[in-house]
N, C-alpha and C positions, 0 to 999 in steps of 0.2 A: 960518460959522466952525465950528459943531459938525459939519456934514457933512464938512468938510475934515479935522477931527480923527478922525472915524470912518473915513475912507478911508485916512488915513496910519498909524493905529495898527496894522492888520494887516501892512502893509509893514514897519514898524519891528520888529515881533515876529518876522517871518519872516527878516529879514536882519540884525537887530541882534545884537550880541555876537559873540564868537568861538566857533567850534565847539569843543566839549569832549566828554568822555566822555558818551555817552548822547544826544548831539545829532547828528542826521543830516538831511541835506537830500535830498529826492527830488522828481522831477517825474512826474506821471501824465498820460497821454494816453488819453482814453476816448471811445468812440462812445456817444452817449446818445439815448434816446427819451423825450420828455416827453408827458404826457397832453393830451387835447383838452378842450374846454369841457364843463361840465355843461350840462344843458338850461337855457337862459335863461328868464326869467320868462314871457313868454307863448310861449316856444319860438321866438323870432324870430332871434336872433343865435347864431352858432356860430364857434368858433375851433378849427382843426385842430391835430393833434399837431405837435410840433417835433422834427426830427431834427438832431443837432448833433455837433460835435467839442468836447469839454470838455478843458481843460488845467488841471491843479491843481499847486500848489507846496506841499510838505509839509515842515514842520520837526518832527522827532521829538524830543520832550522826555520820554522814557520815564518812566512808562507812558502819558503823554499825547502828543498831537501836535496841531499847528495846521495847518489846511489852507485855503488860499486858492484858489478855483476860479473859472474864467471860461469861458463858452461863448457862441457866437452861434447863434441859431436863427431860422428863418423860419417864420411861421405864417400860413396863409391864413384870411381871415375871410369868412363868408357872412352875408348879410343876410336880411331877411324876404322871403317869397315866392319864386317861381321866378325864375331869371335868373342872370347871372354873379355870381361872388364880388365882394365889395366891394373886395378888394385884399389886400395882405399886410403883415404887421408884421415888421420885423427887430428882434429883441430881444437884449439883452445881460444875462443873469443873472450877477451877481458874488456869490459866496458865501464866507463865512468860518465855519469850524466848529472847535470844540474837540473832539478825539476822545479816547476812552479806549481804549487798546490793551492788553488784559489779558495778552497773551502776548509783549509786546515786550521783556521783560527777558531772555528766553532766545534760543536760536538756532533757534527753530522755523520750519519752512518755511510753516506755516499761521498767519497773523496776522489774527484777526477784529478789528473795531473798531465802536464806537458813537459817534456824534457829535451835537452840538447846536450850532446856530449861527443865522446870519441871512443872508438872500439879498436883494439889491437888484436889481430888474429894470428896466432902462432900455430904452425903445423909441427906437431911434436912426434908424430909417428907415421910411417908410411908402410904399405905392403905391396906385394906383387912387383910389377915393372917400375913402380914409382919409388921403390925402396932405395934405389941408388942415386936419386936426385935430391937437391936441396930446394925446398919451397920457401921463398923469402917471406919475412914478416910483412903483413899488410896492416896499415893504419889508416883509418878513415872516419869521417864524421858520422854521427848517429842522431836521429830524431826519434822521440819516444812519445807515445800517447797511451794513457791507461787510466785505470780506476781501481780503487780499493772500496769494497763494500763490506761493512762490518757484519759478521755472522753472529757473533756473541762476544762477550768481554775479552778484548785482547787479540782476537783472531778475525782476520778479514779475508775475503775472497779477492784475489788480484787477477785482473785481466790486463795484459800488456801487449802493445804492438810497437815494434821498432823497425825503423828503416835506416839502413846504412849502406856502405859499399863493401864489396869483397871481390877481389880479382886474384886468380890463382895463375902464377907464371909457370908454364910447362915447357919453356924454351930449352931447358937443360935436357929434357927428354927428347924433344923434337925442335930443332932450330927454326923450323917453319911454323911452329905453333904460336899463335898469338896468346896473350893473356886471356884466360877464360873468365868471363864476367858471370857472377853468381847473383841471382835475384836477391835483393837486399832485405826483403820483408821477413821478419821473425815474429811469429805469433806465440804468445805464452799465456798459460792459465795456471794458477796455483793458489797458495795460501801465504799469508803474512802473519808473523808472530812477533811479540815484543821480545827483546833480548834481556 
């Protein structure tokens, strides 16, 4: 019940109410690169970087904004010792961030922002040796820094850097395996358009 309310609240905030002065709806499409795993505890498991296409919906509530983002990324997992990789994980990070956009009240071409939010990462598909295990949902905080630079009427270049947490629990595969920590940095570049 609580999870359902948490998932519905962002949707209601994004689409609820009628547009008024200072409320603007935009969509952002970004190519992203997210970090690989840190060294795991005896250095036996590794998770490679994820390259993805990120789509974000933004509601501007000047000088704040609410952004709901989703991307799908594939990550290869390597196990202990030499040999082939264990398989891949298809992950779906869904994030919600409240942004402060200090220059949004003017008509500036350059709009920086800082955001704070939460990201929920769902592993929806697995392959190889990982196919038979369940990877739990991971929820963690996210900090965001970025800018929009207007290219021409209605279209902006978007550069976005996010930091969050991601841990992948492989104990069902190997009871001695600790959670694998993944570098939380996500770099994104793309375009923003009005809805």
